[in-house]
C-alpha positions in Angstrom: -4.8 -2.8 -9.0 -2.6 -2.8 -12.1 -3.2 0.0 -14.6 -4.6 2.4 -12.1 -1.5 4.6 -12.3 -0.3 3.4 -9.0 3.4 4.0 -8.1 3.9 0.2 -8.1 2.9 -0.1 -11.8 5.9 -1.0 -13.9 7.0 1.4 -16.6 6.7 0.0 -20.2 10.3 0.9 -21.0 11.5 -1.6 -18.3 11.0 -4.6 -20.5 12.7 -3.0 -23.5 15.9 -2.6 -21.4 16.0 -6.1 -19.9 15.2 -8.4 -22.8 16.1 -9.3 -26.4 13.4 -10.0 -28.9 14.7 -12.5 -31.5 12.8 -12.9 -34.8 12.6 -16.5 -35.9 12.1 -18.1 -39.3 10.0 -21.3 -39.0 7.6 -23.2 -41.1 4.8 -22.8 -38.6 1.2 -21.9 -39.7 0.3 -18.3 -39.2 -1.3 -17.5 -35.8 -3.1 -14.4 -34.6 -1.1 -11.7 -32.8 -0.9 -12.3 -29.1 -1.1 -8.6 -28.1 -4.4 -8.1 -26.2 -7.4 -7.2 -28.5 -5.4 -7.6 -31.7 -6.8 -10.0 -34.4 -4.2 -9.6 -37.2 -2.9 -12.8 -38.7 0.1 -11.4 -40.6 2.5 -12.2 -37.8 6.1 -13.2 -37.3 7.3 -15.5 -34.6 9.6 -14.0 -31.9 11.5 -15.5 -29.0 12.1 -13.6 -25.7 15.6 -13.8 -24.2 16.0 -12.2 -20.8 19.1 -10.1 -20.2 18.6 -10.0 -16.4 19.9 -13.5 -16.3 23.2 -12.4 -17.8 23.5 -9.5 -15.4 23.1 -11.7 -12.4 20.2 -9.6 -11.0 18.7 -11.2 -7.9 15.0 -10.0 -7.7 15.0 -11.1 -4.0 17.8 -8.8 -3.0 16.3 -5.3 -2.8 19.7 -3.7 -2.1 20.8 -4.5 -5.7 17.6 -3.2 -7.3 18.1 -0.4 -9.9 15.5 2.4 -9.4 13.1 2.5 -12.3 13.9 -1.0 -13.6 11.5 -3.9 -13.5 12.2 -7.6 -13.6 10.6 -10.0 -16.0 9.6 -13.4 -14.6 12.0 -16.2 -15.4 9.2 -18.3 -16.9 9.0 -16.0 -19.9 12.7 -16.7 -20.9 13.0 -18.4 -24.3 9.2 -18.4 -24.9 8.0 -18.0 -28.5 5.0 -15.9 -29.5 3.6 -14.4 -32.7 3.3 -10.6 -33.0 2.2 -8.4 -35.9 4.6 -5.8 -37.1 2.9 -2.9 -35.2 3.0 -4.7 -31.8 6.6 -6.0 -32.3 7.7 -2.5 -32.9 5.7 -1.2 -29.9 7.3 -3.9 -27.7 10.9 -3.1 -28.9 10.4 0.6 -28.5 8.9 0.3 -25.0 5.4 1.5 -25.9 4.0 -1.7 -24.6 5.2 -4.4 -22.2 5.0 -8.1 -21.9 1.9 -7.5 -19.7 0.1 -6.5 -22.9 0.7 -10.0 -24.4 -1.5 -13.0 -23.9 0.9 -15.3 -22.0 -1.5 -18.3 -22.1 -1.0 -18.9 -25.8 2.7 -19.2 -26.4 3.8 -21.3 -29.4 5.8 -24.5 -28.9 8.6 -24.6 -31.5 11.2 -27.3 -31.8 14.8 -26.2 -31.4 16.0 -28.0 -34.5 13.5 -26.2 -36.7 14.6 -22.7 -35.9 16.6 -20.4 -38.1 17.3 -17.0 -36.5 17.0 -14.0 -38.7 19.5 -11.2 -38.1 18.0 -7.8 -38.8 
């Protein structure tokens, strides 16, 4: 079972090495942070971009696996979700992974209403 410190459990740093977290500026109403058990409403909207797609990593070919690296499911690519500043920092630094985020409550954002913030 996940979280029982099994050898199959992914390391939290895996996600930090294989994704980009893009901060977005949109006129969306504030939502609660999607990190599990967080109720903060002072959130910022982020979009996940997977780097494994650019590296042409095939998760089905075990010979090309890099030891210690995990793969993020393709369905999370380009998804938007609100995070508070503490959990955004934790995700970027590898202290938490995408498994710690409620993936059932992603925010739908229109492409033409986005303005990326470079920070």
